[in-house]
N, C-alpha and C positions, 0 to 999 in steps of 0.2 A: 504494500500500500504506500504509494509515494506521498511524501510530506511536501506540501506545496507552500506552506507559510507557517510562521510562528511569531507570536507577539504576546507580551504581558502574561507569560505562562500558559497561553493557549497554543495548541498545536493543531494545524489544519491538514487533513489528509483527503485524498480522493482515490478511490479504488479504480483499478484497471478493468476488472471483470464484472461490471455492472450493466451489461447490455440490456438486461431485462427490466431495469428501473426506468420508468418514463419521466420522472421528475429530475431535472438537473439539481444535484446536491453535492455536499461535501460532508466530511465528518470532523467534528471539533472535539478535542479532549482538553480537559483542565481539571487538575486536582482530584483525579479519580472519577470524574464524571465525564460522560460522553453523550453526544447528540448528533443526529443526522439533521442537517440544516439545508433547506432549499437555497438556490442562488439568490432569492429575494430576501433571505434572512428568516424565513418561517421555520420553526422547529417541526420536523417530521416525526422524529422518534427520539426517545431519551430525554435528558435534561442537563442543563448546566446551571451553576450558581448564577443569580441575576446579574452580577457585575460582569462575569465572563460572557454571558449571553449578550449583554449590551455591547461588549467589545466585538464579538463575532458579528453581530448584526451591523454595526458601524463599518466593519471591514468589508462585509458583503456589499453594502451600498456603494463603496468606493471602487469596487473592482469588477468591471465587466469581463475581465479575463477569466472569471470563474466559468462562464458559459463557453469560452473558447477552450478551456481545459476540459470541460465536460465533453465537447465535441471530439477533442483529441483522444480522450479516454475511450470513447465509444468506437473510435477508429483504430484502437490499440496502438496509438502513437505516444511517444514520451510526453509527459506533462511538464509544463513550465512552472518555475517558481513564481509566486505572486508576492509583491512587496508586502511587508507587515503593516499593521496599523501604525500611523505616525505617533 
């Protein structure tokens, strides 16, 4: 599972083998919590602490590259690193 970004203790990953999932999303991990989050910042599954979730949602708003990486993953192409939250 490629790590595509990290900031404020949050690590963001995107799986390669998720061709069957129709919603563009990534996985966020922080302090033992994990969540699947859509490209628009909505939590699809799991949970994060409120502060970490806020950081993740702000990051998602700033980066259209999430969708580009989703397309790359679905084509089994290498994913690109996305800048962290400033």
